[in-house]
N, C-alpha and C positions, 0 to 999 in steps of 0.2 A: 760729222757732215755739216756743211754750212747750208743756210737757207737761201733761196733765190732773193737777191737784193736785200739780204739780211731781214726779210719779213718772216715772222715766225711760221705763218701759214697763209697761202693764197687760196681763196675759194675758186677752185678750178673746175670742179664738177659739182652738181647738185642732184639730190635724189629725185627719181622720176616715178618708178613703180616697182611692183613685185610681180613675178610670174610663177605659176606652178601651184601645186597642191600635193600632199602626201598620199599616193595611192600605189599599190603594187601592181596594178594592171590598168590599162586604158588611159584616160585623160589625167595625167599627173606625172610626178616623178617619184623615184624611190632610190635614195642615195645616188643622186646624179654626180657624175665626175667631170663632164665636159660639155660644151655647147659649140656647135658650128653654125655659122650664119651664112645663108645663101644670098646671092645678089638680089633675089626676088623677095627677101625678108624672111623666108622660111627658116626655122631654127630646128636643128637636129640635136637632141639632148641624150647623151648616153647615160643609161642608168645601171649601176652596178649591183644594187641590192645588198644583202648581207652575205658573208662568206658561207658557202654551202647551202644557201637558200635559192631554190630555182625560180620562185616567183619574183617578179620585179625587174629581171634583167631584160632590157629592151632598149630600143631608140624611140624616144617620143618626138613627134613632129608637130610643131606649132608655130606661132609667130608673136610679135610684140603686142598685137591686139588681142591676144589670147584665143585666137582661132586655132582649133584643134584638127589636125589632118590625119591622125591615126598613129600607129606604132608599127615597128617591124623588128624582127629578130627575137630569139628566145634563148633561154639557157641551154647549154650543151656544147659538145665538141664537134659536132658535124659542121660542114661548110655553111656559113652564114649564121652560126650560133656563137654565143660568147659564154665565158665563165667569169671573167674578171675584166670587162671593158674599162678602158682607162681614158682614151682620148678620141676625139673625132675632128675631122677637118674635111674641106671640099676642095677639089681641083677646079680648073678654070671651066670645065664642062659641066660642073654641078654634081659630079660623082662624090659619094660620101665614103670616106675612109675611117675605119674604126680600129684601134689597136686593142689587143687583148693580152693582158699581162700573164694570164695563166697558160694560154695556148701558144704564146710567143708568135703571134701572127697578125697580119693585117687583113682585114676583110673590106671588100669594095662593093658598094651598092649604087644603084641609080637613084634618082631623086624620089622615086616612089617606094624605094625599099627592096627592090628586087636584087638578089645577089648577082654580082658580075664576075667576081674572082676572089680568091684568097691566096696569100703568099706569106712566106716567113718560115724559117727553120730555127729551132732552138740550138743555141751554142755560142761559142765566143770567137769563132773565126770571122774573117771579113764577110759581111753580108748576112751572118747569122745574128739572132736576137736573143736576149735574155731579159724578159720583163719589159717589153717596149711600152712606153707611156706617151709622152708628148709627140704631137704630129704637126707639121707645118709645111706648106708648099711655097716654092719660090715662083717668080714670074714665068719661069720656063716649065712649070709643072713637074719639077723635081721635088721629091718628098724628103724632108729631114725628120728623123726619128730619134727621140731620146731613148737610147738603149741603156736603160737604167742600171741593171745589175752588171753590165759590162763597162759602166762608167765612161760612156762615150756617146757621141752623136754620129749617126750614119746617114748617108745621103743615097737615095734610090731614085730610079725613074718611077713613074706612077704605076708601071707594070711590075715593079719589084726587082729590077736589075740594079745590082750594087754599083755605086759610083765612087764613093770615098767615105772615110771615117776620120774623125778627129777626137782628141781627148783620151785621157787615161786616168786611172785612179790616183787621187792625190789632192793636195790643197794649194798647189802653186798655180801660177798662170797657165792657162790651157789645160789644167788638170781638173777633173770632176769627181764628185762624190754623190752618186745616186741622182743624176740629173732627171728632172721631172718634166715640167712644161717648157715649151720653147715657141718661138715665133720668128718670122722673117720680116725685117723692116722694109720700108719703101726703097731703101738703098741696097737691098739684097743682103744685108748683114743679118747674122743669125744671133738671136738673144736666147740664152739658156738659163732657166731657173736651176741653179746649182744647189739643190736641196740640202745636201749634207754639209756644204760649206757656207751656207747662209749668205749667198750673194747671187748676183746676176752677172753672167759673163757674156761678152759680145765678141763674135767671131766674124771673119770675112766669109764670103760664100765657099771658099776652098778650105776653111778651117783654121786660118791664122788668127791667133789671139789678138784682139784689138784693145779691150778694156775690161775691167772688173768694177762692179758697183756694189757697195754695201759691206757691212761688217756684222758680226753676230751681236744681238742685243734687242732691246725693246724701245730704244730711242728713235728719234726721227731719222730716217734714212738707214736704220739698222733693220736687220731681218732675222727671223727665226723659222727656218725650214720653208723657204719660199717654194711655192708649188706651180705657179703660173706667171706668165709675163705677156704683155702686149705692148706694141710701140705704135704711136700715131705718126702722121706724115711729117710733123715738125721734130720728131725724134724724142718726144717725151715718153718715159717708160712707166708702165703701169704694172705693179707687182701684187700678186695674191700672196700676202705675207701670212701663209697658212698657220704657222706656229704661234703667231701673235694675234690671230683672229682679226685681221684687218687687211685693208688694201692701201698701198702707198703709191704715190706718184713722185717720180724724180725727173729732173731735167736731163738733157743729153749728156751733161757732164757729171751726173750723179748727185747734183744738189737737191735737197728735199724741197718738195712743192706742197703736198697735201697728203693727209691721211684720212681714210674713211673707216668708220666702225660698223656702219649699217643702220638703216632707218626704215626697215621693212614695214609695210602696211599690208592689209589683206589683198590677195590677188583676186582677180575677177572670178577665177574658178572657186577659190575658197569662199568668197562672199556668196556665190550661188549655192555652194553646198550648205552653208550655215543658214541660208534663207529657207531651204527645203527641210533641213534637219533643225527644227525650231528649238528643241530642248538644248542641243549643243550650242546653238546660237545664243540662247538666253544665258547659259552658263558662262560663255565667253564674255558676254556684255557685262557681267557682274565681276569678272576676274580682274585682279590687279596685275597688269601686264608689265609693270616696272617697279617691282617690290624693292624695298630698301633691305639689303641683305648684308649681314656681317660675314664676310668670307674668311674662312680659316686658312686658305691657301692663296697667296698672291700670284695668281696666274690668269692670263687673259681668258683661258678656256673656262674658268669658273664663272666669270661674269657672263660670257657669251652663252653658256649653257642654261643660264637662268633668265636672261633678258631676251625676249623673243625678237625684238627688232634688230639685234646686233648680228653680225656675221657669226656663223658657227661652222667652222671648217670651210672657209672660202677657198676652194680647190682650184678653180679655173677662172680665167679672166679674158674677155674678148671685146674687141671694138667692131662696130659696124661702120658703114660708109658715112653716116651722119654724126659720128663721134660719140654715139651712145656706148656706154660701157656696161657689159653684162658680167656679173659675178655669180658663178655657180656655187651654191652652198650645199655641200653634201649632207651634212647632218640635219639641215632643216628642209631639205627636199624642195629647193626653190631657187629662183634666180632673181637677184636684185639688179635693177637697171638704173644707172646714173646718166645724166645728160650734161653737155657743156653748160656752165653757169651763165645765166642771162646777164649778170653784171660782172 
């Protein structure tokens, strides 16, 4: 991949803040998988917890100022419950949609967390779902769903009526291998994180293949198991490069712009916790948070798992109306926020 104007890296975004704290209940996150941002700034964070662990599964409601509005939903298979929540998004009316990979259904809530409906049936026929993950609405409130284990994307009305599907298993144009996150651009085109093929694919609203971006690898503009994608109004593409423990920005033609490794600081919630729990706060103040380590395995995961400020499992990526970028980190139970660079 070439760089924009042959400049190795343009400073496009800069670190702003960190949100969240590790908790299995209440104010905090526990293995979060996705964040949806409402027009009024409220954030809905889906928490997956650990496999077969009932505590921690919920949706946390907060905002960028660390205001906490509560949680809703619990672990289970009854309507309004989750086992393996994967993604969340909002329609134009502010209703919250959450996909569940284990129950193969979509749950719909109002902005306060009251259940409105559930829909979805397990299977491979048109309109059926197998491990649904990424969710995104278009301007007409039609919902695109990454139907991961069926290796396709399906389009539904907000009420769950099937409209169309596109993609099939493979590695050619318009073929998918375990698609994960997706988004709809301002132009109505659909961008899919083609996880197993290490690329982003761009489709028209009716599923015609338009472009593919990225190759397998660790270089600039290369991806390893991308899990999420966002697109701004100018067409720049933001990728949660999950397997490489980083975020990359590419231009509308696929040219490399910038990569982010993570610069996390303490969130407001974490700072409050440490001020109350004095012994833990003292221990942290004495700790070396950036130790020099001789790694035996040359993998991004090794460094990220040892250096707290770096992304560790950056699973989801979202933009708000001001151009702030929210990166949900599953393994560190937090969200790092970046803003447009001042220079």
